[in-house]
N, CA, C and O atoms as a GROMACS GRO file, in nm:
protein
  272
    1MET      N    1  -2.693  -1.301  -1.675
    1MET     CA    2  -2.605  -1.180  -1.617
    1MET      C    3  -2.557  -1.201  -1.490
    1MET      O    4  -2.449  -1.156  -1.451
    2ILE      N    5  -2.641  -1.275  -1.415
    2ILE     CA    6  -2.601  -1.298  -1.279
    2ILE      C    7  -2.473  -1.388  -1.267
    2ILE      O    8  -2.394  -1.378  -1.174
    3ILE      N    9  -2.462  -1.464  -1.356
    3ILE     CA   10  -2.350  -1.558  -1.367
    3ILE      C   11  -2.222  -1.471  -1.398
    3ILE      O   12  -2.120  -1.488  -1.331
    4PHE      N   13  -2.225  -1.383  -1.494
    4PHE     CA   14  -2.109  -1.296  -1.516
    4PHE      C   15  -2.066  -1.219  -1.400
    4PHE      O   16  -1.946  -1.204  -1.376
    5THR      N   17  -2.162  -1.165  -1.321
    5THR     CA   18  -2.133  -1.080  -1.207
    5THR      C   19  -2.054  -1.180  -1.096
    5THR      O   20  -1.956  -1.150  -1.029
    6ILE      N   21  -2.120  -1.293  -1.097
    6ILE     CA   22  -2.059  -1.388  -0.988
    6ILE      C   23  -1.922  -1.423  -1.036
    6ILE      O   24  -1.830  -1.424  -0.955
    7LEU      N   25  -1.902  -1.452  -1.159
    7LEU     CA   26  -1.772  -1.484  -1.210
    7LEU      C   27  -1.676  -1.368  -1.190
    7LEU      O   28  -1.558  -1.389  -1.162
    8GLY      N   29  -1.720  -1.264  -1.202
    8GLY     CA   30  -1.616  -1.139  -1.196
    8GLY      C   31  -1.589  -1.113  -1.063
    8GLY      O   32  -1.476  -1.075  -1.031
    9ILE      N   33  -1.682  -1.128  -0.976
    9ILE     CA   34  -1.642  -1.118  -0.836
    9ILE      C   35  -1.540  -1.212  -0.789
    9ILE      O   36  -1.438  -1.175  -0.732
   10VAL      N   37  -1.572  -1.346  -0.813
   10VAL     CA   38  -1.466  -1.461  -0.794
   10VAL      C   39  -1.343  -1.420  -0.841
   10VAL      O   40  -1.248  -1.426  -0.763
   11ALA      N   41  -1.321  -1.369  -0.984
   11ALA     CA   42  -1.202  -1.349  -1.036
   11ALA      C   43  -1.142  -1.236  -0.973
   11ALA      O   44  -1.021  -1.240  -0.954
   12ALA      N   45  -1.210  -1.131  -0.935
   12ALA     CA   46  -1.142  -1.024  -0.861
   12ALA      C   47  -1.085  -1.071  -0.725
   12ALA      O   48  -0.972  -1.033  -0.692
   13VAL      N   49  -1.162  -1.156  -0.640
   13VAL     CA   50  -1.125  -1.199  -0.521
   13VAL      C   51  -1.002  -1.288  -0.532
   13VAL      O   52  -0.916  -1.277  -0.445
   14PHE      N   53  -0.985  -1.378  -0.632
   14PHE     CA   54  -0.869  -1.457  -0.670
   14PHE      C   55  -0.747  -1.362  -0.690
   14PHE      O   56  -0.642  -1.387  -0.631
   15PHE      N   57  -0.758  -1.259  -0.769
   15PHE     CA   58  -0.653  -1.166  -0.814
   15PHE      C   59  -0.607  -1.106  -0.684
   15PHE      O   60  -0.487  -1.090  -0.659
   16LEU      N   61  -0.705  -1.072  -0.603
   16LEU     CA   62  -0.657  -0.991  -0.470
   16LEU      C   63  -0.585  -1.078  -0.388
   16LEU      O   64  -0.486  -1.037  -0.326
   17ILE      N   65  -0.626  -1.207  -0.378
   17ILE     CA   66  -0.556  -1.314  -0.294
   17ILE      C   67  -0.411  -1.323  -0.343
   17ILE      O   68  -0.314  -1.317  -0.267
   18VAL      N   69  -0.404  -1.337  -0.460
   18VAL     CA   70  -0.259  -1.357  -0.541
   18VAL      C   71  -0.164  -1.241  -0.506
   18VAL      O   72  -0.048  -1.254  -0.467
   19ILE      N   73  -0.224  -1.137  -0.523
   19ILE     CA   74  -0.144  -1.006  -0.480
   19ILE      C   75  -0.111  -0.982  -0.349
   19ILE      O   76  -0.007  -0.923  -0.320
   20ILE      N   77  -0.198  -1.026  -0.257
   20ILE     CA   78  -0.166  -1.028  -0.109
   20ILE      C   79  -0.045  -1.122  -0.078
   20ILE      O   80   0.056  -1.089  -0.017
   21ILE      N   81  -0.074  -1.248  -0.132
   21ILE     CA   82   0.021  -1.361  -0.117
   21ILE      C   83   0.161  -1.304  -0.173
   21ILE      O   84   0.259  -1.316  -0.101
   22SER      N   85   0.173  -1.249  -0.286
   22SER     CA   86   0.292  -1.208  -0.343
   22SER      C   87   0.361  -1.111  -0.246
   22SER      O   88   0.480  -1.122  -0.216
   23VAL      N   89   0.288  -1.025  -0.203
   23VAL     CA   90   0.347  -0.921  -0.114
   23VAL      C   91   0.406  -0.984   0.018
   23VAL      O   92   0.507  -0.939   0.072
   24ILE      N   93   0.342  -1.077   0.058
   24ILE     CA   94   0.396  -1.141   0.194
   24ILE      C   95   0.513  -1.237   0.153
   24ILE      O   96   0.603  -1.264   0.233
   25GLU      N   97   0.510  -1.282   0.043
   25GLU     CA   98   0.630  -1.362  -0.001
   25GLU      C   99   0.753  -1.287  -0.021
   25GLU      O  100   0.860  -1.328   0.024
   26VAL      N  101   0.741  -1.175  -0.089
   26VAL     CA  102   0.862  -1.076  -0.099
   26VAL      C  103   0.922  -1.032   0.029
   26VAL      O  104   1.043  -1.019   0.049
   27ARG      N  105   0.823  -1.009   0.118
   27ARG     CA  106   0.865  -0.951   0.268
   27ARG      C  107   0.939  -1.061   0.339
   27ARG      O  108   1.034  -1.032   0.411
   28ILE      N  109   0.896  -1.201   0.322
   28ILE     CA  110   0.962  -1.303   0.402
   28ILE      C  111   1.098  -1.320   0.328
   28ILE      O  112   1.197  -1.330   0.401
   29LYS      N  113   1.114  -1.324   0.201
   29LYS     CA  114   1.233  -1.346   0.126
   29LYS      C  115   1.323  -1.233   0.160
   29LYS      O  116   1.443  -1.261   0.167
   30LYS      N  117   1.283  -1.103   0.185
   30LYS     CA  118   1.370  -0.997   0.221
   30LYS      C  119   1.427  -1.016   0.365
   30LYS      O  120   1.544  -0.988   0.391
   31ARG      N  121   1.344  -1.062   0.453
   31ARG     CA  122   1.395  -1.084   0.578
   31ARG      C  123   1.499  -1.193   0.582
   31ARG      O  124   1.604  -1.176   0.645
   32LYS      N  125   1.473  -1.294   0.523
   32LYS     CA  126   1.571  -1.410   0.507
   32LYS      C  127   1.711  -1.367   0.443
   32LYS      O  128   1.819  -1.411   0.483
   33LYS      N  129   1.698  -1.284   0.349
   33LYS     CA  130   1.828  -1.234   0.296
   33LYS      C  131   1.910  -1.136   0.388
   33LYS      O  132   2.033  -1.137   0.394
   34GLU      N  133   1.824  -1.046   0.462
   34GLU     CA  134   1.896  -0.974   0.556
   34GLU      C  135   1.968  -1.045   0.684
   34GLU      O  136   2.064  -0.999   0.746
   35LYS      N  137   1.903  -1.165   0.709
   35LYS     CA  138   1.950  -1.243   0.816
   35LYS      C  139   2.074  -1.300   0.752
   35LYS      O  140   2.177  -1.302   0.820
   36LEU      N  141   2.074  -1.342   0.640
   36LEU     CA  142   2.175  -1.409   0.582
   36LEU      C  143   2.290  -1.316   0.572
   36LEU      O  144   2.399  -1.365   0.603
   37PHE      N  145   2.290  -1.193   0.536
   37PHE     CA  146   2.388  -1.095   0.527
   37PHE      C  147   2.443  -1.058   0.671
   37PHE      O  148   2.562  -1.032   0.692
   38TYR      N  149   2.353  -1.058   0.758
   38TYR     CA  150   2.400  -1.024   0.900
   38TYR      C  151   2.491  -1.142   0.960
   38TYR      O  152   2.592  -1.119   1.027
   39LYS      N  153   2.445  -1.269   0.930
   39LYS     CA  154   2.531  -1.380   0.966
   39LYS      C  155   2.670  -1.381   0.893
   39LYS      O  156   2.768  -1.428   0.951
   40MET      N  157   2.680  -1.334   0.776
   40MET     CA  158   2.787  -1.333   0.689
   40MET      C  159   2.879  -1.232   0.727
   40MET      O  160   2.996  -1.250   0.694
   41ASP      N  161   2.845  -1.119   0.798
   41ASP     CA  162   2.918  -1.003   0.844
   41ASP      C  163   2.975  -1.055   0.983
   41ASP      O  164   3.066  -0.987   1.031
   42LYS      N  165   2.938  -1.153   1.043
   42LYS     CA  166   2.986  -1.202   1.174
   42LYS      C  167   3.099  -1.304   1.163
   42LYS      O  168   3.174  -1.330   1.257
   43VAL      N  169   3.106  -1.360   1.045
   43VAL     CA  170   3.195  -1.461   1.020
   43VAL      C  171   3.333  -1.419   1.031
   43VAL      O  172   3.366  -1.312   0.980
   44GLU      N  173   3.430  -1.500   1.100
   44GLU     CA  174   3.570  -1.441   1.111
   44GLU      C  175   3.669  -1.541   1.004
   44GLU      O  176   3.654  -1.662   0.990
   45THR      N  177   3.755  -1.472   0.948
   45THR     CA  178   3.836  -1.541   0.851
   45THR      C  179   3.979  -1.536   0.899
   45THR      O  180   4.017  -1.464   0.992
   46ARG      N  181   4.047  -1.609   0.838
   46ARG     CA  182   4.209  -1.603   0.885
   46ARG      C  183   4.256  -1.462   0.869
   46ARG      O  184   4.340  -1.421   0.949
   47THR      N  185   4.212  -1.385   0.777
   47THR     CA  186   4.263  -1.244   0.759
   47THR      C  187   4.206  -1.135   0.838
   47THR      O  188   4.235  -1.017   0.816
   48GLY      N  189   4.123  -1.176   0.932
   48GLY     CA  190   4.064  -1.067   1.027
   48GLY      C  191   3.911  -1.038   0.993
   48GLY      O  192   3.860  -0.934   1.034
   49GLY      N  193   3.838  -1.124   0.922
   49GLY     CA  194   3.700  -1.097   0.910
   49GLY      C  195   3.670  -1.039   0.776
   49GLY      O  196   3.751  -0.964   0.722
   50LEU      N  197   3.542  -1.074   0.715
   50LEU     CA  198   3.503  -1.033   0.599
   50LEU      C  199   3.497  -0.854   0.579
   50LEU      O  200   3.528  -0.796   0.476
   51ALA      N  201   3.458  -0.802   0.682
   51ALA     CA  202   3.460  -0.653   0.658
   51ALA      C  203   3.612  -0.610   0.634
   51ALA      O  204   3.632  -0.518   0.555
   52HIS      N  205   3.716  -0.668   0.696
   52HIS     CA  206   3.855  -0.646   0.671
   52HIS      C  207   3.891  -0.662   0.534
   52HIS      O  208   3.961  -0.582   0.472
   53ASP      N  209   3.836  -0.779   0.485
   53ASP     CA  210   3.876  -0.826   0.336
   53ASP      C  211   3.815  -0.735   0.235
   53ASP      O  212   3.881  -0.703   0.137
   54ARG      N  213   3.703  -0.694   0.250
   54ARG     CA  214   3.630  -0.601   0.148
   54ARG      C  215   3.713  -0.484   0.125
   54ARG      O  216   3.703  -0.436   0.012
   55ASN      N  217   3.797  -0.425   0.212
   55ASN     CA  218   3.867  -0.314   0.210
   55ASN      C  219   4.012  -0.337   0.140
   55ASN      O  220   4.091  -0.244   0.126
   56ARG      N  221   4.038  -0.455   0.101
   56ARG     CA  222   4.173  -0.489   0.062
   56ARG      C  223   4.159  -0.569  -0.086
   56ARG      O  224   4.057  -0.631  -0.115
   57THR      N  225   4.258  -0.560  -0.161
   57THR     CA  226   4.261  -0.628  -0.292
   57THR      C  227   4.295  -0.769  -0.270
   57THR      O  228   4.348  -0.807  -0.166
   58TYR      N  229   4.265  -0.850  -0.370
   58TYR     CA  230   4.308  -0.986  -0.364
   58TYR      C  231   4.452  -1.023  -0.351
   58TYR      O  232   4.491  -1.122  -0.287
   59SER      N  233   4.534  -0.933  -0.419
   59SER     CA  234   4.670  -0.955  -0.399
   59SER      C  235   4.715  -0.922  -0.264
   59SER      O  236   4.803  -0.992  -0.214
   60GLU      N  237   4.662  -0.819  -0.195
   60GLU     CA  238   4.709  -0.798  -0.056
   60GLU      C  239   4.666  -0.917   0.042
   60GLU      O  240   4.736  -0.955   0.136
   61ILE      N  241   4.555  -0.966   0.013
   61ILE     CA  242   4.506  -1.083   0.093
   61ILE      C  243   4.609  -1.198   0.074
   61ILE      O  244   4.652  -1.263   0.170
   62GLN      N  245   4.645  -1.220  -0.055
   62GLN     CA  246   4.736  -1.330  -0.084
   62GLN      C  247   4.880  -1.306  -0.007
   62GLN      O  248   4.940  -1.396   0.051
   63LYS      N  249   4.921  -1.181  -0.016
   63LYS     CA  250   5.057  -1.153   0.043
   63LYS      C  251   5.029  -1.179   0.201
   63LYS      O  252   5.120  -1.237   0.259
   64GLY      N  253   4.933  -1.150   0.268
   64GLY     CA  254   4.905  -1.164   0.408
   64GLY      C  255   4.907  -1.315   0.443
   64GLY      O  256   4.959  -1.360   0.546
   65ASN      N  257   4.840  -1.397   0.339
   65ASN     CA  258   4.833  -1.535   0.373
   65ASN      C  259   4.976  -1.602   0.352
   65ASN      O  260   5.008  -1.704   0.414
   66GLU      N  261   5.048  -1.546   0.273
   66GLU     CA  262   5.181  -1.590   0.252
   66GLU      C  263   5.293  -1.580   0.375
   66GLU      O  264   5.383  -1.659   0.405
   67LYS      N  265   5.259  -1.463   0.430
   67LYS     CA  266   5.346  -1.438   0.553
   67LYS      C  267   5.316  -1.524   0.677
   67LYS      O  268   5.398  -1.536   0.767
   68LYS      N  269   5.185  -1.588   0.679
   68LYS     CA  270   5.155  -1.663   0.800
   68LYS      C  271   5.216  -1.798   0.771
   68LYS      O  272   5.209  -1.889   0.854
   0.00000   0.00000   0.00000
């Protein structure tokens, strides 16, 4: 019976560690994704920046490129 108790404790500790590592991993990925989007917003394009492009249709962007 002692063996089953020790085995249960070891399994519980293992699952607790897996859950903690998963939470940490999700937080790290979320931060990296936020930094990536932040860097993308700072990029300047020929049409005036990504923020400007998002508010226009593709045809409007093409017309603007043809004028240049």
